[in-house]
KOLRO-603114 format. One record per residue (C-alpha): x, y, z; residue in one letter. Coordinates in pm, whole numbers. Layout:
N
+--------+--------+--------+-------+
:      u :      v :      w : marti :
+--------+--------+--------+-------+
:      X :      Y :      Z :     a :
...
+--------+--------+--------+-------+
//
This chain:
314
+--------+--------+--------+-------+
:      u :      v :      w : marti :
+--------+--------+--------+-------+
:    -13 :     -1 :      4 :     x :
:    129 :    346 :    -91 :     x :
:     40 :    584 :    190 :     x :
:     47 :    958 :    233 :     x :
:     81 :   1108 :    590 :     x :
:     31 :   1475 :    643 :     x :
:    213 :   1591 :    953 :     x :
:    459 :   1320 :    910 :     x :
:    756 :   1504 :   1080 :     x :
:    526 :   1583 :   1384 :     x :
:    513 :   1398 :   1716 :     x :
:    280 :   1129 :   1630 :     x :
:    409 :   1120 :   1255 :     x :
:    761 :   1021 :   1391 :     x :
:    606 :    722 :   1564 :     x :
:    352 :    620 :   1288 :     x :
:    590 :    634 :    990 :     x :
:    823 :    366 :   1119 :     x :
:    541 :    146 :   1247 :     x :
:    369 :    157 :    909 :     x :
:    695 :     59 :    727 :     x :
:    806 :   -195 :    991 :     x :
:    463 :   -365 :   1002 :     x :
:    459 :   -419 :    641 :     x :
:    145 :   -203 :    604 :     x :
:    310 :     54 :    382 :     x :
:    530 :    -30 :     75 :     x :
:    604 :    353 :     46 :     x :
:    521 :    662 :    245 :     x :
:    492 :   1019 :     99 :     x :
:    528 :   1243 :    398 :     x :
:    392 :   1604 :    361 :     x :
:    506 :   1830 :    644 :     x :
:    667 :   2194 :    648 :     x :
:    929 :   2053 :    900 :     x :
:   1245 :   1850 :    785 :     x :
:   1216 :   1493 :    851 :     x :
:   1406 :   1249 :   1081 :     x :
:   1307 :    934 :    883 :     x :
:   1569 :    795 :    662 :     x :
:   1414 :    477 :    556 :     x :
:   1449 :    456 :    155 :     x :
:   1088 :    362 :    145 :     x :
:    991 :    708 :    284 :     x :
:    970 :   1032 :     80 :     x :
:    953 :   1371 :    236 :     x :
:    810 :   1650 :     84 :     x :
:    818 :   1992 :    263 :     x :
:    487 :   2147 :    183 :     x :
:    203 :   2321 :    346 :     x :
:   -123 :   2123 :    347 :     x :
:   -290 :   2442 :    222 :     x :
:    -55 :   2468 :    -93 :     x :
:   -201 :   2356 :   -422 :     x :
:    138 :   2156 :   -476 :     x :
:      8 :   1911 :   -204 :     x :
:   -259 :   1802 :   -444 :     x :
:     -8 :   1665 :   -685 :     x :
:    186 :   1468 :   -420 :     x :
:   -137 :   1250 :   -371 :     x :
:   -143 :   1113 :   -717 :     x :
:    -88 :    739 :   -710 :     x :
:   -177 :    714 :   -345 :     x :
:   -379 :    438 :   -213 :     x :
:   -448 :    586 :    142 :     x :
:   -414 :    893 :    348 :     x :
:   -358 :    969 :    701 :     x :
:   -422 :   1312 :    806 :     x :
:   -223 :   1422 :   1111 :     x :
:   -136 :   1767 :   1037 :     x :
:   -291 :   1992 :   1304 :     x :
:   -179 :   2285 :   1538 :     x :
:   -170 :   2138 :   1889 :     x :
:   -108 :   2384 :   2179 :     x :
:      8 :   2656 :   1943 :     x :
:    282 :   2416 :   1813 :     x :
:    551 :   2631 :   1642 :     x :
:    358 :   2932 :   1559 :     x :
:    505 :   3165 :   1834 :     x :
:    287 :   3464 :   1881 :     x :
:     67 :   3365 :   1604 :     x :
:    -83 :   3103 :   1831 :     x :
:   -318 :   3357 :   1953 :     x :
:   -441 :   3441 :   1610 :     x :
:   -752 :   3238 :   1578 :     x :
:   -794 :   3299 :   1195 :     x :
:   -454 :   3145 :   1153 :     x :
:   -524 :   2824 :   1351 :     x :
:   -857 :   2794 :   1172 :     x :
:   -676 :   2816 :    825 :     x :
:   -414 :   2570 :    892 :     x :
:   -655 :   2329 :   1085 :     x :
:   -990 :   2351 :    891 :     x :
:   -914 :   2482 :    568 :     x :
:   -589 :   2277 :    545 :     x :
:   -803 :   1960 :    634 :     x :
:  -1067 :   2045 :    366 :     x :
:   -801 :   2099 :    104 :     x :
:   -621 :   1766 :    183 :     x :
:   -939 :   1560 :    179 :     x :
:  -1068 :   1712 :   -147 :     x :
:   -744 :   1676 :   -315 :     x :
:   -736 :   1297 :   -198 :     x :
:  -1067 :   1238 :   -375 :     x :
:   -953 :   1406 :   -689 :     x :
:   -653 :   1198 :   -691 :     x :
:   -851 :    870 :   -650 :     x :
:   -729 :    783 :   -308 :     x :
:   -952 :    494 :   -184 :     x :
:   -925 :    537 :    194 :     x :
:   -844 :    799 :    454 :     x :
:   -791 :    819 :    830 :     x :
:   -828 :   1152 :   1017 :     x :
:   -683 :   1145 :   1369 :     x :
:   -914 :   1365 :   1575 :     x :
:   -917 :   1367 :   1965 :     x :
:  -1126 :   1279 :   2264 :     x :
:  -1113 :   1653 :   2323 :     x :
:  -1402 :   1680 :   2094 :     x :
:  -1626 :   1565 :   2370 :     x :
:  -1521 :   1776 :   2637 :     x :
:  -1496 :   1721 :   3008 :     x :
:  -1835 :   1845 :   3137 :     x :
:  -2013 :   1780 :   3476 :     x :
:  -2303 :   1612 :   3295 :     x :
:  -2073 :   1356 :   3116 :     x :
:  -2201 :    987 :   3144 :     x :
:  -1963 :    750 :   3297 :     x :
:  -1852 :    658 :   2948 :     x :
:  -1896 :    838 :   2615 :     x :
:  -1935 :    635 :   2290 :     x :
:  -1897 :    753 :   1953 :     x :
:  -2258 :    893 :   1929 :     x :
:  -2208 :   1131 :   2226 :     x :
:  -2231 :   1498 :   2141 :     x :
:  -1914 :   1689 :   2033 :     x :
:  -1895 :   1974 :   2286 :     x :
:  -1535 :   2140 :   2298 :     x :
:  -1423 :   2316 :   2603 :     x :
:  -1449 :   2698 :   2590 :     x :
:  -1108 :   2843 :   2464 :     x :
:   -989 :   2521 :   2329 :     x :
:   -941 :   2609 :   1976 :     x :
:   -774 :   2263 :   1895 :     x :
:  -1098 :   2092 :   2000 :     x :
:  -1311 :   2348 :   1831 :     x :
:  -1126 :   2294 :   1505 :     x :
:  -1136 :   1901 :   1543 :     x :
:  -1503 :   1920 :   1577 :     x :
:  -1550 :   2132 :   1264 :     x :
:  -1340 :   1906 :   1052 :     x :
:  -1526 :   1601 :   1200 :     x :
:  -1862 :   1734 :   1102 :     x :
:  -1751 :   1843 :    765 :     x :
:  -1615 :   1502 :    711 :     x :
:  -1943 :   1344 :    801 :     x :
:  -2114 :   1515 :    485 :     x :
:  -1795 :   1491 :    264 :     x :
:  -1777 :   1115 :    325 :     x :
:  -2144 :   1061 :    230 :     x :
:  -2093 :   1258 :    -75 :     x :
:  -1797 :   1044 :   -181 :     x :
:  -1886 :    695 :    -90 :     x :
:  -1582 :    558 :   -296 :     x :
:  -1331 :    687 :    -31 :     x :
:  -1390 :    548 :    304 :     x :
:  -1316 :    780 :    602 :     x :
:  -1218 :    668 :    944 :     x :
:  -1208 :    924 :   1227 :     x :
:  -1004 :    812 :   1514 :     x :
:  -1054 :    987 :   1867 :     x :
:   -762 :    919 :   2093 :     x :
:   -752 :   1026 :   2446 :     x :
:   -436 :   1230 :   2557 :     x :
:   -142 :   1084 :   2391 :     x :
:    165 :   1037 :   2606 :     x :
:    503 :    887 :   2513 :     x :
:    841 :    970 :   2416 :     x :
:    741 :   1180 :   2119 :     x :
:    414 :   1317 :   2274 :     x :
:    378 :   1679 :   2355 :     x :
:    599 :   1765 :   2642 :     x :
:    288 :   1932 :   2829 :     x :
:    114 :   1614 :   2845 :     x :
:    416 :   1407 :   2985 :     x :
:    490 :   1695 :   3221 :     x :
:    145 :   1681 :   3375 :     x :
:    218 :   1339 :   3491 :     x :
:    560 :   1432 :   3642 :     x :
:    460 :   1719 :   3851 :     x :
:    277 :   1715 :   4185 :     x :
:    -22 :   1943 :   4138 :     x :
:   -388 :   1837 :   4051 :     x :
:   -739 :   2035 :   4095 :     x :
:   -884 :   2032 :   4414 :     x :
:  -1209 :   1869 :   4307 :     x :
:  -1447 :   1619 :   4493 :     x :
:  -1476 :   1363 :   4399 :     x :
:  -1147 :   1348 :   4177 :     x :
:  -1296 :   1302 :   3809 :     x :
:  -1169 :   1001 :   3606 :     x :
:   -993 :   1044 :   3293 :     x :
:   -764 :    837 :   3064 :     x :
:   -460 :    850 :   2838 :     x :
:   -304 :    616 :   2566 :     x :
:     46 :    537 :   2463 :     x :
:    168 :    687 :   2129 :     x :
:    269 :    341 :   1992 :     x :
:    -73 :    202 :   2063 :     x :
:   -218 :    518 :   1855 :     x :
:     -5 :    418 :   1581 :     x :
:   -108 :     53 :   1586 :     x :
:   -469 :    166 :   1572 :     x :
:   -414 :    382 :   1278 :     x :
:   -262 :     92 :   1094 :     x :
:   -559 :   -138 :   1178 :     x :
:   -791 :    124 :   1065 :     x :
:   -582 :    136 :    722 :     x :
:   -558 :   -236 :    661 :     x :
:   -929 :   -289 :    743 :     x :
:  -1043 :      7 :    549 :     x :
:  -1244 :    126 :    844 :     x :
:  -1527 :    383 :    823 :     x :
:  -1668 :    603 :   1077 :     x :
:  -1565 :    732 :   1421 :     x :
:  -1354 :    533 :   1683 :     x :
:  -1256 :    612 :   2033 :     x :
:   -903 :    513 :   2159 :     x :
:   -807 :    497 :   2519 :     x :
:   -631 :    276 :   2772 :     x :
:   -828 :    136 :   3074 :     x :
:   -898 :    153 :   3336 :     x :
:   -999 :    519 :   3399 :     x :
:   -832 :    696 :   3684 :     x :
:   -820 :   1038 :   3836 :     x :
:   -528 :   1256 :   3787 :     x :
:   -482 :   1246 :   4173 :     x :
:   -446 :    860 :   4129 :     x :
:   -224 :    886 :   3833 :     x :
:     19 :   1111 :   4028 :     x :
:      2 :    862 :   4330 :     x :
:    159 :    594 :   4092 :     x :
:    478 :    800 :   4067 :     x :
:    488 :   1036 :   4344 :     x :
:    482 :   1026 :   4722 :     x :
:    345 :   1395 :   4778 :     x :
:     59 :   1555 :   4567 :     x :
:    -43 :   1917 :   4604 :     x :
:   -423 :   2014 :   4557 :     x :
:   -496 :   2352 :   4401 :     x :
:   -825 :   2523 :   4368 :     x :
:   -934 :   2492 :   3997 :     x :
:  -1006 :   2870 :   3965 :     x :
:   -640 :   2943 :   4079 :     x :
:   -506 :   2683 :   3847 :     x :
:   -701 :   2809 :   3548 :     x :
:   -589 :   3167 :   3611 :     x :
:   -219 :   3088 :   3649 :     x :
:   -258 :   2884 :   3332 :     x :
:   -403 :   3175 :   3128 :     x :
:   -105 :   3383 :   3227 :     x :
:    127 :   3127 :   3133 :     x :
:    -21 :   3080 :   2785 :     x :
:     36 :   3456 :   2731 :     x :
:    401 :   3415 :   2792 :     x :
:    482 :   3068 :   2652 :     x :
:    319 :   2798 :   2424 :     x :
:    456 :   2543 :   2653 :     x :
:    170 :   2598 :   2876 :     x :
:    -84 :   2493 :   2629 :     x :
:   -428 :   2653 :   2537 :     x :
:   -626 :   2757 :   2843 :     x :
:   -923 :   2559 :   2745 :     x :
:   -762 :   2220 :   2803 :     x :
:   -708 :   2300 :   3176 :     x :
:  -1083 :   2330 :   3230 :     x :
:  -1108 :   1972 :   3128 :     x :
:   -928 :   1874 :   3441 :     x :
:  -1229 :   1945 :   3661 :     x :
:  -1478 :   1702 :   3524 :     x :
:  -1483 :   1347 :   3389 :     x :
:  -1375 :   1238 :   3026 :     x :
:  -1387 :    860 :   3006 :     x :
:  -1430 :    694 :   2655 :     x :
:  -1611 :    385 :   2564 :     x :
:  -1376 :    193 :   2347 :     x :
:  -1580 :   -116 :   2269 :     x :
:  -1628 :    -30 :   1897 :     x :
:  -1253 :    -26 :   1839 :     x :
:  -1209 :   -344 :   2007 :     x :
:  -1493 :   -516 :   1808 :     x :
:  -1449 :   -350 :   1465 :     x :
:  -1073 :   -270 :   1456 :     x :
:   -957 :   -571 :   1686 :     x :
:   -768 :   -294 :   1875 :     x :
:   -701 :   -327 :   2236 :     x :
:   -416 :    -99 :   2375 :     x :
:    -97 :   -297 :   2493 :     x :
:    -41 :    -55 :   2770 :     x :
:   -303 :     -8 :   3053 :     x :
:   -338 :    325 :   3205 :     x :
:   -118 :    267 :   3496 :     x :
:    165 :    145 :   3250 :     x :
:    122 :    474 :   3054 :     x :
:    146 :    694 :   3351 :     x :
:    461 :    528 :   3482 :     x :
:    651 :    525 :   3148 :     x :
:    541 :    892 :   3055 :     x :
:    649 :    996 :   3407 :     x :
:    989 :    828 :   3398 :     x :
:   1066 :    903 :   3032 :     x :
:   1075 :    554 :   2909 :     x :
:   1062 :    508 :   2529 :     x :
:    929 :    146 :   2508 :     x :
+--------+--------+--------+-------+
//
């Protein structure tokens, strides 16, 4: 299979590309990314291009499947432009539409869009588990989640209008691992957690497991939405207890206020909206991925936390 991967030089791309090649899923990969690539496998061809550029369309000719990863997370690499909502929307939403439209025009037969559990939001009225039919409700101020939702909703109509190209939408929970966003790993290394009673349950998933799920979606030409997360659910308080003796409770309002200030100073803090998600539960029902993709994460929640906190790669 000849596969195109947008965002191939990004965090998840650096895990996915070698997985697809080593597992024999891809005979050749065309990587589309503005950043230079680290991958040196001769079966990988890197093209430095913006997904909004018309030149990206030509690179999809002869491709069997597309994996769309290119998306701005936590202001990634934009500097002060991370505060420009129109810039984020242009890259995330308009770029995604351009890629999928180009894929159909090029005759690509299957596509995988990596979305996020953030599309559900962590709300006080969330049920014990959210399945793929749950409403999509981004946390206020979380542009990443807002844009993921807009692309997902657009893709539903797009897929219906172009049935020849199957489209799968994967919704992984917080991805941790050696290549994951440093902020997500850092949350599991520091001692602070929001003072909420009872502590809300949440989940995460190891980056290699996400890559494996993408591979399964490609080989099975999956269609529709799929939740991805490790079990069992745990609160951040419990997660920190796996790796620390001392934990410090901070009122959520203070935590959110400090985070808003930090976001103005550095993109390392992440968008303000995601911190609001620490106050309420966000637990995914992953039975559909298990049943239809035969996907079960190799690492459970505790293993993910311990490895992310200690910086283990495998």
